[in-house]
C-alpha atoms as one frame of an Amber mdcrd trajectory, in Angstrom:
protein
 -26.252 -15.144-186.576 -27.462 -13.520-183.342 -26.091 -14.185-179.842 -28.735
 -16.769-178.973 -27.918 -18.765-182.103 -24.188 -18.385-181.480 -24.401 -19.802
-177.959 -26.749 -22.587-179.044 -24.159 -23.571-181.638 -21.154 -23.640-179.291
 -22.945 -25.291-176.337 -21.796 -28.785-177.331 -18.125 -27.882-176.942 -18.409
 -25.424-174.057 -17.384 -27.778-171.257 -14.428 -29.061-173.272 -13.072 -25.507
-173.431 -13.015 -25.211-169.632  -9.510 -25.906-168.383  -8.817 -26.987-164.821
  -6.939 -23.727-164.245 -10.067 -21.789-165.198 -12.217 -23.881-162.873  -9.705
 -23.303-160.086  -9.960 -19.536-160.508 -13.752 -19.734-160.459 -13.636 -21.771
-157.244 -11.379 -19.124-155.686 -13.706 -16.325-156.786 -16.850 -18.021-155.442
 -15.102 -19.030-152.215 -14.074 -15.407-151.615 -17.530 -13.873-152.035 -18.897
 -14.699-148.603 -22.118 -16.374-149.782 -23.783 -17.727-146.665 -25.881 -20.865
-146.115 -29.532 -20.185-146.847 -28.835 -17.545-149.493 -30.858 -17.211-152.686
 -28.542 -16.915-155.695 -29.333 -16.132-159.330 -26.767 -17.333-161.883 -27.331
 -15.131-164.950 -25.865 -16.497-168.167 -25.303 -19.840-166.497 -24.205 -21.592
-169.677 -23.779 -25.311-169.076 -23.866 -24.889-165.296 -20.178 -24.617-164.442
 -20.952 -22.673-161.241 -23.760 -24.927-160.023 -21.736 -27.202-157.692 -19.760
 -24.252-156.311 -22.888 -22.212-155.553 -24.851 -25.140-154.149 -22.020 -25.913
-151.762 -22.198 -22.355-150.438 -25.980 -21.972-150.066 -26.470 -25.408-148.524
 -29.774 -27.218-148.133 -31.626 -24.153-146.885 -30.595 -21.981-149.822 -31.526
 -22.021-153.472 -29.874 -21.457-156.807 -31.815 -20.271-159.855 -30.133 -20.165
-163.260 -30.989 -18.205-166.374 -29.606 -18.289-169.887 -30.721 -17.001-173.265
 -29.587 -20.229-174.963 -31.931 -23.206-174.829 -29.104 -25.564-175.733 -26.842
 -24.290-172.952 -29.704 -24.757-170.484 -30.471 -28.260-171.779 -26.892 -29.288
-171.103 -26.898 -27.604-167.691 -30.101 -29.376-166.642 -28.769 -32.726-167.878
 -26.129 -32.587-165.124 -28.869 -33.181-162.564 -28.127 -30.441-160.029 -31.061
 -29.143-157.924 -31.129 -25.789-159.682 -34.167 -24.083-161.184 -33.317 -23.318
-164.833 -35.121 -20.618-166.823 -34.628 -19.568-170.416 -34.692 -15.789-170.498
 -32.985 -12.511-171.211 -31.093 -10.557-168.540 -32.576  -7.379-169.976 -36.086
  -8.560-169.047 -35.787 -11.002-166.168 -38.886 -13.193-165.717 -38.491 -13.041
-161.942 -40.148 -11.203-159.074 -38.745  -8.140-157.346 -36.384  -8.454-154.365
 -36.008 -12.214-154.699 -32.234 -12.776-154.445 -29.383 -12.152-152.047 -26.831
 -12.567-154.831 -26.760 -12.266-158.606 -23.709 -13.781-160.319 -22.771 -12.909
-163.912 -19.860 -15.154-164.874 -18.416 -14.623-168.362 -21.643 -13.036-169.612
 -21.766  -9.292-168.909 -20.077  -8.260-172.202 -22.846 -10.051-174.109 -25.659
  -7.825-172.783 -26.461  -5.403-175.646 -28.136  -2.926-173.271 -26.011  -3.058
-170.148 -27.964  -0.289-168.381 -31.214  -2.185-168.810 -29.675  -5.469-167.672
 -28.266  -3.841-164.535 -31.601  -2.188-163.781 -33.268  -5.606-164.000 -30.596
  -7.196-161.820 -31.047  -4.430-159.263 -34.811  -5.009-159.327 -34.521  -8.701
-158.425 -31.917  -8.145-155.707 -33.013  -7.777-152.104 -32.036  -4.564-150.312
 -28.299  -4.844-149.670 -28.174  -7.795-152.078 -24.966  -8.123-154.073 -24.068
  -8.352-157.744 -20.913 -10.127-158.891 -19.524  -9.822-162.430 -16.554 -12.128
-162.965 -14.219 -13.481-165.620 -11.123 -15.666-165.439  -9.106 -13.247-167.586
  -8.338  -9.544-167.458 -10.707  -7.029-169.028  -8.471  -6.495-172.044  -7.982
 -10.235-172.556 -11.750 -10.826-172.478 -12.353  -7.994-174.938  -9.622  -9.285
-177.253 -11.035 -12.823-177.190 -14.390 -11.513-178.374 -12.806  -9.343-181.064
 -10.856 -12.329-182.353 -13.930 -14.584-182.434 -15.795 -11.930-184.409 -19.320
 -12.336-185.691 -22.105 -12.083-183.118 -19.726 -11.353-180.217 -17.134  -9.149
-181.958 -18.248  -5.984-180.158 -19.087  -7.561-176.797 -16.792  -5.858-174.299
 -16.342  -5.095-170.631 -16.506  -1.289-170.281 -13.710   0.665-168.582 -13.814
   0.970-164.791 -15.242   4.497-164.769 -18.119   3.491-167.020 -18.797   0.387
-164.952 -19.068   2.481-161.797 -21.428   4.907-163.568 -23.610   2.045-164.818
 -23.786   0.574-161.313 -24.724   3.901-159.771 -27.464   4.574-162.319 -28.953
   1.146-161.575 -29.104   1.794-157.829 -26.023  -0.289-157.097 -23.298   1.221
-154.939 -20.234   0.292-152.847 -18.806  -0.867-156.160 -15.391  -2.477-156.399
 -13.653  -3.262-159.692 -10.593  -5.527-159.758  -8.869  -6.030-163.089  -5.945
  -8.429-162.741  -3.990 -10.569-165.215  -5.833 -13.765-164.267  -9.288 -12.433
-163.368 -11.765  -9.599-163.595 -14.128  -9.012-160.689 -16.708  -6.252-160.285
 -18.887  -6.145-157.182 -21.768  -3.860-156.229 -24.511  -3.742-153.609 -28.168
  -2.766-154.060 -28.517   0.427-152.081 -32.118  -0.120-150.988 -33.208   3.412
-151.840 -35.096   2.484-155.007
């Protein structure tokens, strides 16, 4: 079973796994980012659309939210919720989107699942506007996320968040700088800014 098949299979129970505590942490994370009204935001690995209401509240009527996921079933369930979000089935390693289109790219609970993280970051950098920002977030610590994937096994057994030093190197190579990595017991947050030199 590959990752696409794995996420198609678990889509039906995804929302049931989301506890209110987890949603609360996500609200705190999104609230603290400083997304302004009118912003264009790309939600990569959107799953069933858990971030949609939080992001739409931030961008307001003048902004826009576009969502991408590799899983058709996750996207079907996200679209069924009726939010005004453009949903695209696609791979983060080859984004079907134009250059310099977004102020923000959010990767919630998805970065470990990119097989080629360098390529995915290069694509994310490509679609970010100059000085646009990337956010990678989880509602657990790095080690907890990695252990969850090891315990699930199968298609996601080796899907991990790299150590901080490697994350900073990957950001830099993709043209993303001013990176900040926060690894705390109840959340993981990595932020970087497109440097505009590429």
